[in-house]
N, C-alpha and C positions, 0 to 999 in steps of 0.2 A: 449215454455216447461215451465210448472205452477212455479211460485219461491213459495218457502217453508221457512218462516220464521219461528225461532225457538228460543225457550226460556230455558232458567233454572232456575227453582226454588227449594227456599227451604220450605218446608211445613210442618206446627204443628209448625212452628220456630218461635221465639220470636224476632227473629236478625238472620241477615245473617250468612251461615256457621254453621248453627246450621239444627236441625228436620231433616225431610228425601226429599234428593234429585231427581227431578224431571222434565225430558225433554219432552217438548211438539211440536209437528210440525201442522204446519198449513197449511190448502191446499192442501191436503195428499189425494184426493181422486185419483188420478195418479198415487199414488204410489203401489206395487203391495203388497200383502201381506209378500209373501218373504224376498219382500226388507225391508219393515218395520220390518220384523222380524230383519235382520241384522243390522238393523240401532239403535234396540232396545240392540240388541248383543254386537254394537258398546261403546255406550253410556254406558252400562253397571250399569246401577241403578236399583234398585232394579224395578220399570215399568218405560215407556217411552210411552206419549200416539201422538194417531194421530187426531187431528180437520182434517178429509175428508173435510168440506167446508165451509168460514164465512156464508153463508148461513142459517139461521133454519128451520127444517123439523120438519110438527108436533110439532110445539112449542120448541124444541129441535135442540142441535146441538149435532147432529152423530159423536162419537170418539169411536176409541179403543184404547184399551191396552193391552200391550207385556211388558212380562218381557223379561230377557236375552232370555229364554228358549222356548217362547211358548207364545201365545196369551191367554188372561182371560177375562171373563163377566163383572168382577166388582172388583174394588180396592178402597180402601176409599182415601190417598194421592193422586195419581192420579186424582179424583173424583174433589176433593177440589182442589189441584191447576192446572188443566185443565178450573174449571170455573174461577177462578181469572184470568188465561189468558184470557178466553173471554172475561172476562167486561174490561179488563185496556185496550188487544191493539185489538181486532173487534168492541165490542159495545162502548168502550171509550166513554160512560159517566155513573156516580154513576147509578145502580139500586139495588133493593133489591132481584132480585130474578134473576137465571138462570135456565135453567132444560139438562141436558144431555142423549142423548140418547144412551145408553151403550148397550153389548149384554144383559145386564140378563134384561133391560127395561129401563124407564125412571127415571132418578134421580133427583130431585128436588134440589138446593144448596138455601140460603138464606144468605142475609150478614147483618152483625148486627152493629150499628151505630160508635163500637169499634171495627169495622177492622175485627171482626170473623167469617168466614164462616162454615155454618151449614150446613150437607146436612141428609136427609131424608134416611133412610135406608129401604130394604124390612125388614118386621117382621121378628123376627128370629123364625128359625125354631132350633128344639134340637133335637140332635141323640144322638147316643147311650154314655152312661159316659165308664170309664176306669179303672182298677185299678191300684193304684200307682204305682204298681210293675212294668207294662208294661208301664210307662212312666218315670221312677226317668232313668235309663240308658242313655236314649236320651237325657234330662237333666243335667245329670251328679251332682245332689242331690239323698240325702236318701229318704227312703221312710218314712222316721221319719219327713221330714221338710211337706210333704204334710200336710194340712189342711183339717184333717176331718171330720171337719163337715157340709162342701160341697164337690158335687162330680167333680171330673173331669169328663168333658162334650164336644161332639163335638156339638160347635152350627152355626150355617150360617144365613147370611144374605144377600147373594150373593155370598159367598167363605169359603167356611167351617173355623175352627180352634179349635184346642181342649183347652177348658180355662182349667187352672189348678192353683187352690186356692194355695196357700203355706205360713206357718206360718211366717216366717220374711222377714225383707230385706237382710238378710244376706244371708239366702235363694238364695233370685232371683239374688244378685249380685257376687254367688259364683259359678251360675249353669256354665256348661261348656259342651256344645254341640258335641253329639257323632253322627256323619254323618251315622258308622251302623246299629247304632238302630234307626235312623231314616228311614233312608233305610229298616229298617224290618218294622216300622211301618208303613210306605207309600205302601209296599206288601200287607199288612195284614191289615188296614185300608182305605187307601187313603189316610193319614190323608198329608196335605203339609206344615200347621202351626201350632206352639204350641205357644200360649200364657199363661207365668203364671205371679203371682202378689203377694203380700202385701199389707197391710194397713203400711206401714212405710217410707215413702216417704224423699226425703232429704231436698224438701223446705214444711215447714210447713203449707203452702197456698195453698197446694195442700194435693190428698188425698190417690192415689194408686200409686206402685212404677211396673213397666210393664217390662218385656223382652219379644220379641218374635225370636222361633228359626223357620226356614221352614230347608226343604227339600233339597231347593236348592243348591249346591256347589255354586252356582255363587252366591246366597244370602242367606249368612250362618245366618243371623243374622239381622233383620230389625229396624231402627231404632228410627220407629215410623208408625205406622200400622192402618189404619182408618176403613178399613173391620174386623176387629179382633176387634179393639178399639170396633164398636158397637156390635158384639157377646157379648162379653165381658158385654157392657152396658146392652143389654136382660138377663143373665145371674146373674146378679146383681140382676136388676129386678124379676125374674122368684124367686128366692130363698130369696128375702128380705136379701140381704147379708151386708145392711147397715138399717134393721128393717123395711125397708117399700118398696114399690113395685114401688114407684119413684125416680130416678136416678139423680141427680146433680153433677157430680164430676167432678173432673182433675187427667189426669192419666200423670205420667211420662214416658219417655220413651229417650232412645238413649243413657246414661248416659256410659253404658258398651261403648262405641262406638265412644265415643266422638265426639256426635251428641244430644245434649241435645233437647230436643221435649216434648210439650205439648199437650195433648189431655184432650179437652172436651167431658165428656160424657153424654146423658141424656136418658131418657128413663120411660116411664107411662107405666101402664095398661089401655087401655080404651076399653072397649065393648070386652072384651078376647082378645085382642089383641093385643102386647107390641109394643107400638110406640117409635123408636131408632132412636135420632139424634147425631152424630158427630162433634164437630168441631174444628177452629182451624185458626193460621193467617199462612198468604201467605209473602213471601220477595221473588221478581224477582231480581238474580245475573247475569245473562246474556240473553243477546238479539242478535240474529247472523241470518244465512239466509242456507241452505241447499245448497251444492254446485252441 
């Protein structure tokens, strides 16, 4: 029977016990999908990943991602956290880049000298827009809290999210999630993730205050969401939110959950395609073995 080392990491974290928690399991090719799902549910983090082999295939490492409810094709903090684990525990020497083979395709992750890992996401796809009244109840805010200079819109870089601009951080902090309203949005539009933001961060060195609600009862709010962060970066570029199509900002998330997180977001349009990169730091907290 194969030995399955595992790790617990804090992703998009500047220190331990912050950011978004992730469990990563190695040598997982012999673990059945149904068992992976049970493990993910048992860990009960927003996502758990499984590296199928320590040997790369087609230039990348095969990885599967599970929420407590289901397998998903892509997610941000699992991509960055798993890349960190591969570099530190499998490759075991400094490298500038590593590629993950995910259900959505190959995702490259690069490493800066300051320890920030960057993932290049798929180009954003822009979906339908939503009337504020359709979203307000799910977020527990007033229609008047919406920044009507910009639309609320579905964006996907591999996993769709509804991107919602609000006028103030007071509205962001005061939001209250409604499961019933989220269930109705999911049934009508297929919405799983709601990201809402404002330009009043706690730290003056940062640019945005962000929260993310999901329709999953097991993960009602996410402390750091790389996939939705990539959608936000594409949105900011498309609408020139900061006056330019080039985006280079820092987004705070997770403070309301006691898990302060920091995501770096970059985007720029090149030859009609918006390129999106999401970056953050990772801290390893636990090393163990699956029995």
